[in-house]
ZAZAPA-712368 format. One record per atom (N, C-alpha, C): x, y, z. Coordinates in Angstrom, 1 decimal. Example, Ala and Ser with C-alpha at 12.3 -4.5 7.8 and 13.67 -1.06 7.14 Angstrom:
BEGIN
px/py/pz
13.2/-5.7/7.8
12.3/-4.5/7.8
13.2/-3.3/7.8
12.8/-2.2/7.1
13.7/-1.1/7.1
12.9/0.0/7.9
END
This chain:
BEGIN
px/py/pz
27.6/-3.8/6.3
27.7/-5.1/5.7
29.1/-5.2/5.0
29.7/-6.4/5.1
31.0/-6.6/4.4
30.7/-6.8/2.9
31.8/-6.8/2.1
31.7/-7.0/0.7
31.2/-8.4/0.4
31.7/-9.3/1.2
31.3/-10.8/1.0
29.8/-10.9/1.2
29.3/-10.3/2.3
27.8/-10.4/2.6
27.0/-9.8/1.5
27.4/-8.6/1.0
26.7/-7.9/-0.1
26.7/-8.8/-1.3
27.8/-9.4/-1.7
27.9/-10.2/-2.8
27.0/-11.4/-2.7
27.0/-12.0/-1.5
26.1/-13.2/-1.3
24.6/-12.8/-1.4
24.2/-11.6/-0.9
22.9/-11.1/-1.0
22.5/-10.9/-2.5
23.3/-10.3/-3.3
23.0/-10.1/-4.7
22.9/-11.4/-5.5
23.8/-12.3/-5.2
23.8/-13.6/-5.8
22.5/-14.4/-5.5
22.1/-14.2/-4.2
20.9/-14.9/-3.8
19.6/-14.3/-4.4
19.6/-13.0/-4.5
18.4/-12.3/-5.0
18.3/-12.6/-6.5
19.4/-12.4/-7.3
19.3/-12.5/-8.7
19.6/-14.0/-9.2
19.8/-14.9/-8.3
20.1/-16.2/-8.7
18.9/-17.1/-8.7
17.8/-16.7/-8.2
16.6/-17.5/-8.1
15.4/-16.7/-8.7
14.7/-17.4/-9.5
13.5/-16.8/-10.2
12.5/-16.2/-9.3
12.2/-16.9/-8.2
11.2/-16.4/-7.3
11.7/-15.1/-6.6
13.0/-15.0/-6.4
13.5/-13.8/-5.7
13.4/-12.6/-6.7
13.7/-12.8/-7.9
13.6/-11.7/-8.9
12.2/-11.3/-9.0
11.3/-12.3/-9.1
9.9/-12.0/-9.2
9.4/-11.2/-8.0
9.8/-11.6/-6.8
9.5/-10.9/-5.6
10.0/-9.4/-5.6
11.2/-9.2/-6.1
11.7/-7.9/-6.2
10.9/-7.0/-7.1
10.5/-7.5/-8.3
9.8/-6.7/-9.3
8.4/-6.4/-8.7
7.7/-7.4/-8.2
6.4/-7.2/-7.6
6.5/-6.2/-6.4
7.4/-6.3/-5.6
7.6/-5.5/-4.4
7.8/-4.0/-4.8
8.7/-3.8/-5.7
9.0/-2.4/-6.1
7.8/-1.8/-6.8
7.1/-2.5/-7.7
5.9/-1.9/-8.3
4.8/-1.6/-7.3
4.5/-2.5/-6.4
3.5/-2.2/-5.4
3.9/-1.0/-4.5
5.1/-1.0/-4.1
5.6/0.1/-3.2
5.4/1.4/-3.9
5.8/1.5/-5.1
5.7/2.8/-5.8
4.2/3.2/-6.0
3.4/2.2/-6.3
1.9/2.5/-6.4
1.4/3.1/-5.1
1.7/2.4/-4.0
1.2/2.9/-2.7
1.7/4.3/-2.4
3.0/4.5/-2.7
3.6/5.8/-2.4
2.9/7.0/-3.2
2.7/6.7/-4.5
2.1/7.8/-5.3
0.7/8.1/-4.9
-0.1/7.1/-4.6
-1.5/7.3/-4.2
-1.5/7.9/-2.8
-0.5/7.5/-2.0
-0.4/8.0/-0.6
-0.2/9.5/-0.5
0.5/10.1/-1.5
0.6/11.6/-1.5
-0.7/12.3/-1.5
-1.6/11.9/-2.4
-3.0/12.5/-2.4
-3.7/12.2/-1.1
-3.6/10.9/-0.7
-4.4/10.6/0.5
-3.9/11.3/1.8
-2.6/11.4/1.9
-2.0/12.1/3.1
-2.4/13.6/3.1
-2.3/14.2/1.9
-2.6/15.7/1.8
-4.1/15.9/2.1
-5.0/15.0/1.7
-6.4/15.1/2.0
-6.8/14.5/3.3
-5.9/14.1/4.1
-6.1/13.5/5.5
-7.0/12.3/5.4
-6.8/11.5/4.4
-7.5/10.2/4.2
-6.6/9.0/4.2
-5.4/9.2/4.7
-4.4/8.1/4.6
-4.8/6.8/5.3
-5.7/6.9/6.4
-6.1/5.7/7.1
-7.1/4.8/6.3
-7.5/5.3/5.1
-8.3/4.4/4.3
-7.6/3.1/4.0
-6.3/3.2/3.9
-5.5/2.0/3.6
-5.6/1.0/4.7
-5.6/1.5/6.0
-5.7/0.6/7.1
-7.1/0.0/7.2
-8.1/0.8/6.9
-9.5/0.2/6.9
-9.7/-0.8/5.8
-9.2/-0.6/4.6
-9.3/-1.5/3.5
-8.5/-2.8/3.8
-7.4/-2.7/4.4
-6.6/-3.9/4.7
-7.4/-4.8/5.7
-8.1/-4.2/6.6
-8.9/-5.0/7.6
-10.0/-5.7/6.8
-10.6/-5.0/5.9
-11.7/-5.6/5.0
-11.1/-6.7/4.2
-9.9/-6.5/3.7
-9.2/-7.5/2.9
-9.0/-8.8/3.7
-8.6/-8.6/5.0
-8.4/-9.8/5.9
-9.7/-10.5/6.0
-10.8/-9.8/6.2
-12.1/-10.5/6.3
-12.4/-11.3/5.1
-12.2/-10.7/3.9
-12.4/-11.3/2.6
-11.6/-12.5/2.4
-10.3/-12.4/2.9
-9.4/-13.6/2.7
-9.8/-14.7/3.6
-10.3/-14.4/4.8
-10.8/-15.5/5.7
-12.0/-16.2/5.1
-12.9/-15.4/4.4
-14.0/-16.0/3.7
-13.6/-16.9/2.6
-12.6/-16.4/1.8
-12.0/-17.2/0.7
-11.4/-18.5/1.2
-10.7/-18.4/2.3
-10.0/-19.6/2.8
-11.0/-20.6/3.2
-12.1/-20.2/3.9
-13.2/-21.1/4.3
-13.9/-21.7/3.1
-14.0/-21.0/2.0
-14.6/-21.5/0.8
-13.7/-22.3/-0.1
-12.4/-22.2/0.2
-11.4/-22.9/-0.6
-11.2/-22.2/-1.9
-11.5/-20.9/-2.0
-11.4/-20.1/-3.2
-10.0/-19.4/-3.3
-9.7/-18.8/-4.4
-8.5/-18.1/-4.6
-8.6/-16.8/-3.8
-7.7/-16.5/-2.9
-7.8/-15.4/-2.0
-7.8/-14.0/-2.7
-6.9/-13.8/-3.6
-6.8/-12.5/-4.2
-8.0/-12.2/-5.1
-8.5/-13.2/-5.8
-9.7/-13.0/-6.6
-10.9/-12.7/-5.8
-11.0/-13.2/-4.6
-12.2/-12.9/-3.7
-12.0/-11.5/-3.1
-10.8/-11.3/-2.6
-10.5/-10.0/-1.8
-10.6/-8.8/-2.7
-10.1/-8.9/-3.9
-10.0/-7.7/-4.8
-11.4/-7.1/-5.0
-12.4/-7.8/-5.5
-13.7/-7.1/-5.7
-14.4/-6.7/-4.4
-14.2/-7.4/-3.4
-14.8/-7.0/-2.1
-14.2/-5.7/-1.6
-12.9/-5.6/-1.6
-12.3/-4.4/-1.1
-12.6/-3.2/-2.0
-12.7/-3.4/-3.3
-13.1/-2.3/-4.3
-14.5/-1.8/-3.9
-15.4/-2.7/-3.7
-16.8/-2.3/-3.4
-16.8/-1.6/-2.1
-16.1/-2.0/-1.1
-16.1/-1.4/0.2
-15.4/0.0/0.1
-14.4/0.2/-0.7
-13.8/1.5/-0.9
-14.8/2.5/-1.5
-15.6/2.0/-2.4
-16.7/2.8/-3.0
-17.7/3.2/-2.0
-18.1/2.2/-1.1
-19.1/2.5/-0.1
-18.6/3.5/0.9
-17.3/3.4/1.3
-16.7/4.4/2.2
-16.8/5.8/1.7
-16.5/6.0/0.4
-16.6/7.3/-0.3
-18.1/7.7/-0.3
-19.0/6.8/-0.6
-20.4/7.2/-0.7
-20.9/7.6/0.7
-20.5/6.8/1.7
-21.0/7.1/3.1
-20.5/8.5/3.5
-19.2/8.8/3.2
-18.6/10.1/3.5
-19.3/11.2/2.8
-19.7/11.0/1.6
-20.3/12.1/0.8
-21.8/12.3/1.1
-22.5/11.2/1.4
-24.0/11.3/1.5
-24.5/11.1/2.9
-23.7/11.2/3.9
-24.2/11.0/5.3
-23.5/11.9/6.2
-23.9/11.9/7.5
-23.2/12.7/8.5
-22.0/12.1/9.1
-21.7/10.9/8.6
-20.5/10.2/9.0
-19.3/10.8/8.4
-18.2/11.1/9.2
-17.0/11.5/8.7
-16.2/10.4/8.1
-15.2/10.7/7.3
-14.5/9.6/6.6
-13.8/8.6/7.6
-13.2/9.1/8.7
-12.6/8.2/9.6
-13.6/7.4/10.3
-14.8/7.9/10.6
-15.9/7.1/11.2
-16.4/6.0/10.3
-16.5/6.3/9.1
-17.0/5.3/8.1
-15.9/4.2/8.0
-14.7/4.6/7.9
-13.6/3.6/7.9
-13.6/2.7/9.1
-13.7/3.3/10.3
-13.7/2.6/11.5
-14.8/1.6/11.6
-16.0/2.0/11.2
-17.2/1.1/11.3
-17.0/-0.1/10.4
-16.7/0.1/9.2
-16.6/-1.0/8.2
-15.4/-1.9/8.5
-14.2/-1.3/8.8
-13.0/-2.1/9.0
-13.1/-2.9/10.2
-13.6/-2.4/11.3
-13.7/-3.2/12.5
-14.7/-4.3/12.4
-15.8/-4.1/11.7
-16.8/-5.2/11.4
-16.2/-6.2/10.6
-15.4/-5.8/9.5
-14.8/-6.8/8.6
-13.7/-7.6/9.3
-12.9/-6.9/10.2
-11.9/-7.6/10.9
-12.5/-8.7/11.9
-13.6/-8.2/12.6
-14.3/-9.2/13.5
-14.8/-10.4/12.7
-15.4/-10.1/11.5
-15.9/-11.2/10.7
-14.8/-12.2/10.3
-13.6/-11.7/10.0
-12.5/-12.5/9.6
-12.1/-13.4/10.8
-11.9/-12.8/11.9
-11.5/-13.5/13.1
-12.5/-14.6/13.5
-13.8/-14.2/13.4
-14.9/-15.2/13.7
-14.8/-16.4/12.7
-14.7/-16.1/11.5
-14.6/-17.2/10.5
-13.4/-18.1/10.7
-12.3/-17.5/11.0
-11.1/-18.3/11.3
-11.3/-19.2/12.5
-11.9/-18.6/13.5
-12.1/-19.3/14.8
-13.1/-20.5/14.6
-14.2/-20.3/13.8
-15.2/-21.3/13.7
-14.8/-22.4/12.7
-14.1/-22.0/11.7
-13.8/-23.0/10.6
-12.4/-23.6/10.7
-11.5/-22.9/11.4
-10.1/-23.3/11.5
-9.4/-23.2/10.2
-9.9/-22.4/9.3
-9.3/-22.2/8.0
-8.2/-21.1/8.1
-7.1/-21.5/8.6
-6.0/-20.5/8.8
-4.9/-20.6/7.7
-5.2/-21.4/6.7
-4.2/-21.6/5.7
-3.9/-20.3/5.0
-2.6/-19.9/4.9
-2.2/-18.7/4.2
-2.6/-17.4/4.9
-3.5/-17.4/5.9
-3.9/-16.2/6.5
-2.7/-15.5/7.2
-1.8/-16.2/7.8
-0.7/-15.6/8.4
0.2/-14.9/7.5
0.3/-15.4/6.2
1.0/-14.7/5.2
0.4/-13.3/4.9
-0.9/-13.3/4.9
-1.6/-12.0/4.6
-1.6/-11.0/5.8
-1.5/-11.6/7.0
-1.4/-10.7/8.1
0.0/-10.0/8.2
1.0/-10.8/7.9
2.4/-10.3/8.2
3.2/-10.3/6.9
2.7/-10.7/5.8
3.4/-10.6/4.5
4.3/-11.8/4.2
4.3/-12.2/2.9
5.1/-13.3/2.5
5.4/-13.2/1.0
6.1/-12.2/0.6
6.3/-11.9/-0.8
7.0/-13.0/-1.5
7.9/-13.8/-0.8
8.6/-14.9/-1.4
7.7/-16.1/-1.7
6.5/-16.1/-1.1
5.6/-17.2/-1.4
4.6/-17.0/-2.5
4.8/-15.9/-3.2
3.9/-15.6/-4.3
4.0/-16.7/-5.4
2.8/-17.1/-5.8
2.8/-18.1/-6.9
3.0/-17.3/-8.3
3.2/-18.1/-9.3
3.4/-17.5/-10.6
2.1/-16.7/-11.0
0.9/-17.3/-10.8
-0.3/-16.6/-11.1
-0.5/-15.3/-10.3
-0.2/-15.4/-9.0
-0.3/-14.2/-8.2
0.7/-13.1/-8.6
1.9/-13.5/-9.0
2.9/-12.6/-9.4
2.4/-11.8/-10.7
1.9/-12.6/-11.7
1.4/-12.0/-12.9
0.3/-11.0/-12.6
-0.7/-11.5/-11.8
-1.8/-10.6/-11.4
-1.3/-9.3/-10.7
-0.4/-9.5/-9.8
0.2/-8.3/-9.1
0.9/-7.3/-10.0
1.7/-7.8/-10.9
2.4/-7.0/-11.9
1.4/-6.2/-12.8
0.4/-7.0/-13.3
-0.6/-6.4/-14.2
-1.4/-5.3/-13.5
-1.8/-5.6/-12.3
-2.6/-4.6/-11.5
-1.8/-3.4/-11.1
-0.5/-3.6/-10.7
0.3/-2.5/-10.4
0.6/-1.6/-11.6
0.8/-2.2/-12.7
1.1/-1.5/-14.0
-0.1/-0.6/-14.3
-1.3/-1.2/-14.2
-2.6/-0.5/-14.5
-2.7/0.7/-13.6
-2.4/0.5/-12.3
-2.5/1.6/-11.3
-1.6/2.8/-11.7
-0.3/2.4/-12.0
0.7/3.4/-12.4
0.3/4.2/-13.6
-0.2/3.5/-14.6
-0.6/4.1/-15.9
-1.8/5.0/-15.7
-2.8/4.6/-14.9
-3.9/5.4/-14.6
-3.6/6.7/-13.8
-2.6/6.5/-12.9
-2.2/7.6/-12.0
-1.5/8.7/-12.9
-0.7/8.2/-13.8
0.0/9.2/-14.7
-1.0/9.9/-15.7
-1.9/9.1/-16.2
-2.9/9.6/-17.2
-3.8/10.7/-16.5
-4.1/10.5/-15.3
-5.1/11.4/-14.6
-4.4/12.2/-13.5
-3.1/12.4/-13.7
-2.3/13.1/-12.7
-2.8/14.5/-12.4
-3.1/15.3/-13.5
-3.6/16.6/-13.4
-4.9/16.7/-12.6
-5.8/15.8/-12.9
-7.1/15.7/-12.2
-6.9/15.4/-10.7
-6.1/14.4/-10.4
-5.8/14.0/-9.0
-5.2/15.2/-8.3
-4.3/15.9/-9.0
-3.7/17.1/-8.4
-4.7/18.1/-8.0
-5.7/18.4/-8.9
-6.7/19.4/-8.7
-7.6/19.1/-7.6
-8.1/17.8/-7.5
-9.0/17.5/-6.4
-8.3/17.3/-5.0
-7.0/17.1/-5.1
-6.2/17.0/-3.8
-6.1/18.3/-3.1
-5.8/19.4/-3.9
-5.5/20.7/-3.3
-6.8/21.6/-3.1
-7.7/21.6/-4.1
-8.8/22.5/-4.0
-10.0/21.9/-4.8
-10.8/21.2/-4.0
-12.0/20.6/-4.6
-12.9/21.6/-5.2
-13.1/22.7/-4.6
-14.0/23.8/-5.1
-13.5/24.3/-6.4
-12.2/24.6/-6.5
-11.7/25.1/-7.8
-11.8/24.0/-8.9
-11.6/22.8/-8.5
-11.7/21.7/-9.4
-13.1/21.6/-10.0
-14.1/21.7/-9.1
-15.4/21.7/-9.6
-15.8/22.9/-10.5
-15.2/24.0/-10.2
-15.5/25.2/-11.0
-14.9/25.1/-12.4
-13.8/24.3/-12.5
-13.2/24.2/-13.8
-13.7/23.0/-14.6
-14.8/22.3/-14.0
-15.4/21.2/-14.7
-14.9/19.9/-14.3
-14.0/19.8/-13.4
-13.5/18.5/-12.9
-14.5/17.9/-11.9
-14.9/16.6/-12.1
-15.8/15.9/-11.3
-15.1/15.4/-10.0
-15.2/16.3/-9.0
-14.5/15.9/-7.7
-14.9/14.6/-7.2
-16.2/14.3/-7.1
-16.6/13.1/-6.5
-16.1/11.9/-7.3
-16.1/12.0/-8.6
-15.7/10.9/-9.4
-14.2/10.6/-9.2
-13.4/11.6/-9.1
-11.9/11.4/-8.9
-11.5/11.0/-7.5
-12.3/11.5/-6.5
-12.1/11.0/-5.2
-12.4/9.5/-5.1
-13.5/9.0/-5.8
-13.8/7.6/-5.8
-12.7/6.9/-6.6
-12.2/7.5/-7.7
-11.2/6.9/-8.6
-9.9/6.6/-7.7
-9.5/7.6/-7.0
-8.3/7.4/-6.1
-8.5/6.3/-5.1
-9.7/6.3/-4.5
-10.1/5.2/-3.5
-10.0/3.8/-4.1
-10.5/3.7/-5.3
-10.5/2.4/-6.0
-9.1/2.0/-6.3
-8.3/2.9/-6.8
-6.9/2.5/-7.1
-6.2/2.1/-5.8
-6.5/2.8/-4.7
-5.9/2.5/-3.4
-6.4/1.1/-3.0
-7.6/0.7/-3.2
-8.2/-0.6/-2.9
-7.4/-1.7/-3.6
-7.1/-1.5/-4.9
-6.4/-2.5/-5.6
-5.0/-2.6/-5.1
-4.3/-1.5/-4.8
-3.0/-1.5/-4.2
-2.9/-2.1/-2.9
-3.9/-1.9/-2.0
-3.9/-2.5/-0.7
-4.0/-4.0/-0.8
-4.9/-4.5/-1.6
-5.1/-5.9/-1.7
-3.8/-6.6/-2.2
-3.2/-6.1/-3.2
-1.9/-6.7/-3.7
-0.8/-6.5/-2.7
-0.8/-5.3/-2.0
0.3/-5.0/-1.1
0.2/-5.8/0.2
-0.9/-6.5/0.4
-1.0/-7.3/1.6
-0.1/-8.5/1.5
0.2/-9.0/0.3
1.2/-10.0/0.1
2.6/-9.6/0.4
2.8/-8.2/0.3
4.1/-7.7/0.5
4.5/-7.5/2.0
3.7/-6.8/2.7
4.0/-6.5/4.1
2.9/-7.0/5.1
1.8/-7.5/4.5
0.8/-8.0/5.4
-0.3/-6.9/5.7
-1.5/-7.4/6.1
-2.6/-6.5/6.3
-2.3/-5.5/7.5
-1.5/-6.0/8.4
-1.2/-5.1/9.6
-0.2/-4.0/9.3
0.6/-4.1/8.2
1.6/-3.1/8.0
1.4/-2.4/6.6
0.4/-2.8/5.8
0.3/-2.2/4.5
0.1/-0.7/4.5
-0.5/-0.2/5.5
-0.8/1.3/5.5
0.6/2.1/5.6
1.6/1.5/6.1
2.9/2.1/6.2
3.4/2.4/4.8
3.1/1.6/3.8
3.6/1.9/2.4
2.9/3.1/1.8
1.7/3.4/2.3
1.0/4.6/1.9
1.4/5.8/2.6
1.7/5.7/3.9
1.9/6.9/4.7
3.4/7.3/4.8
4.3/6.4/5.0
5.7/6.8/5.2
6.3/7.6/4.0
6.3/7.1/2.8
7.1/7.8/1.7
6.6/9.2/1.5
5.3/9.5/1.4
4.8/10.9/1.3
5.3/11.8/2.4
5.1/11.3/3.7
5.4/12.1/4.8
6.9/12.4/4.8
7.7/11.4/4.4
9.2/11.6/4.4
9.6/12.6/3.3
9.0/12.5/2.1
9.3/13.4/1.0
8.9/14.8/1.4
7.8/15.0/2.1
7.3/16.3/2.5
8.2/17.0/3.5
9.1/16.3/4.1
10.1/17.0/5.0
11.0/17.9/4.3
11.3/17.6/3.0
12.3/18.4/2.2
11.7/18.9/0.9
10.6/18.5/0.5
10.0/19.0/-0.8
8.7/19.7/-0.5
8.4/20.7/-1.3
7.2/21.5/-1.1
6.2/21.5/-2.3
6.7/21.1/-3.4
5.9/21.0/-4.6
5.3/19.6/-4.8
4.1/19.6/-5.2
3.4/18.3/-5.4
4.1/17.3/-6.2
4.6/17.8/-7.4
5.3/16.9/-8.3
6.6/16.4/-7.7
7.3/17.2/-7.0
8.5/16.8/-6.3
8.3/15.7/-5.2
7.2/16.0/-4.5
6.8/15.0/-3.4
6.4/13.7/-4.0
5.7/13.7/-5.1
5.3/12.4/-5.8
6.5/11.7/-6.3
7.4/12.4/-7.0
8.6/11.7/-7.5
9.5/11.1/-6.4
9.8/12.0/-5.4
10.7/11.5/-4.3
10.0/10.4/-3.5
8.7/10.4/-3.3
8.0/9.4/-2.6
8.1/8.0/-3.3
8.0/8.1/-4.7
8.2/6.8/-5.4
9.6/6.3/-5.3
10.6/7.2/-5.4
12.0/6.7/-5.3
12.3/6.1/-3.9
11.8/6.8/-2.9
12.1/6.4/-1.5
11.4/5.0/-1.3
10.2/4.9/-1.8
9.4/3.7/-1.6
10.1/2.5/-2.3
10.6/2.7/-3.5
11.3/1.6/-4.2
12.6/1.3/-3.5
13.4/2.3/-3.0
14.6/2.0/-2.3
14.3/1.3/-1.0
13.3/1.7/-0.3
12.9/1.0/1.0
12.7/-0.5/0.8
11.9/-0.8/-0.3
11.7/-2.2/-0.5
13.0/-3.0/-0.9
13.8/-2.4/-1.8
15.0/-3.1/-2.2
15.9/-3.3/-1.0
16.1/-2.3/-0.2
17.0/-2.4/1.0
16.4/-3.4/2.0
15.1/-3.3/2.2
14.4/-4.2/3.1
14.5/-5.6/2.7
14.4/-5.9/1.4
14.6/-7.2/0.9
16.0/-7.7/1.1
17.0/-6.8/0.9
18.4/-7.2/1.1
18.6/-7.5/2.5
18.1/-6.8/3.4
18.2/-7.1/4.8
17.6/-8.4/5.2
16.5/-8.7/4.6
15.8/-10.0/4.9
16.6/-11.2/4.4
17.2/-11.0/3.2
18.1/-12.1/2.7
19.4/-12.2/3.5
20.0/-11.1/3.9
21.2/-11.1/4.7
21.0/-11.6/6.1
19.8/-11.3/6.6
19.5/-11.8/8.0
18.2/-12.7/7.9
18.4/-14.0/7.6
17.2/-14.9/7.3
16.1/-14.8/8.3
16.3/-14.4/9.5
15.2/-14.4/10.5
14.4/-13.1/10.5
14.9/-12.1/9.6
14.2/-10.8/9.5
13.1/-10.9/8.4
11.9/-10.7/8.8
10.8/-10.7/7.8
10.9/-9.6/6.8
10.5/-9.9/5.6
10.6/-8.9/4.5
9.7/-7.6/4.9
8.5/-7.9/5.2
7.5/-6.8/5.5
8.0/-5.9/6.6
8.4/-6.4/7.7
8.9/-5.6/8.8
10.2/-4.9/8.4
11.1/-5.5/7.7
12.3/-4.9/7.2
12.0/-3.7/6.4
11.1/-3.8/5.4
10.7/-2.7/4.5
10.1/-1.5/5.3
9.3/-1.8/6.3
8.6/-0.8/7.0
9.7/0.0/7.9
10.6/-0.8/8.5
11.6/-0.2/9.3
12.6/0.7/8.5
12.9/0.3/7.3
13.7/1.1/6.4
13.0/2.4/6.0
11.7/2.3/5.8
10.8/3.5/5.5
10.9/4.4/6.7
10.8/3.8/7.9
10.9/4.6/9.2
12.2/5.3/9.3
13.3/4.6/9.0
14.6/5.2/9.1
14.8/6.4/8.1
14.3/6.2/6.9
14.3/7.3/5.9
13.5/8.5/6.4
12.4/8.3/7.1
11.6/9.4/7.7
12.4/10.2/8.7
13.1/9.4/9.6
13.9/10.1/10.6
15.0/10.9/10.0
15.7/10.3/9.0
16.8/11.1/8.3
16.3/12.3/7.6
15.2/12.2/6.9
14.7/13.4/6.2
14.1/14.4/7.1
13.5/13.9/8.3
13.0/14.8/9.3
14.1/15.7/9.8
15.2/15.1/10.2
16.4/15.8/10.7
16.9/16.7/9.6
17.0/16.3/8.4
17.5/17.1/7.3
16.6/18.3/7.1
15.3/18.1/7.2
14.4/19.3/7.0
14.6/20.3/8.1
14.8/19.8/9.3
15.0/20.7/10.5
16.3/21.5/10.3
17.3/20.8/9.8
18.6/21.5/9.7
18.5/22.5/8.6
17.8/22.2/7.5
17.7/23.2/6.4
16.9/24.4/6.9
15.9/24.2/7.7
15.1/25.4/8.2
16.0/26.2/9.1
16.8/25.5/9.9
17.6/26.3/10.9
18.7/27.1/10.2
19.1/26.7/9.0
20.1/27.4/8.3
19.5/28.5/7.4
END
């Protein structure tokens, strides 16, 4: 990019209130998704984000048909489903991925059916593909508050999350309630997914959870280092993706953010291989 283009991008982003609002919301949500993603990826539960996003789409379709506020309907529904997925995995013969597949496919089918029968497609495209610039003041405040709560809770319970991520048996032996903290992480993920659907859409929100941790793991081996680097990479990916979207008006924000995440993964993958070779 030329200096003129970069200057134009910065003036555009910081010259409009809704752009600044989108930047703040996007960075917060991206960091939340990345931090939770470290635990989910290490426990091989990263696809829970994909399942919950499908459930969120179904809830949004119902909300649109009812004329209700989408986020306020989707949030409790997705939280309840996250709890059910954990319970199904703990108390039945269903594996975690099977439970996610069952619930998410049914919810997605329900959403498609409702959209087809009612024609209530208002705003659903934004939730499928993301539209962070279209956030209302109320949605922005809700997103910032929820993201801040997720970050604070993650920091407060960092040691417990670390314990159940690496060795559930040892965590139980030391008095840590593994089931409670597994559910706790799932519920935080549910909140992040619902809010993140406004960022990159239901179809791409899982990438915010998966890409940063996997990228950080190419060069970092310690849990804390992976968490910190994941948060940094996620925030940078959103900022760069948003700049690309502003500089190239036809480029969607969600897709730009995901592609920047993918580019970081390729760079860090190569860097990791080079370091091992040396």
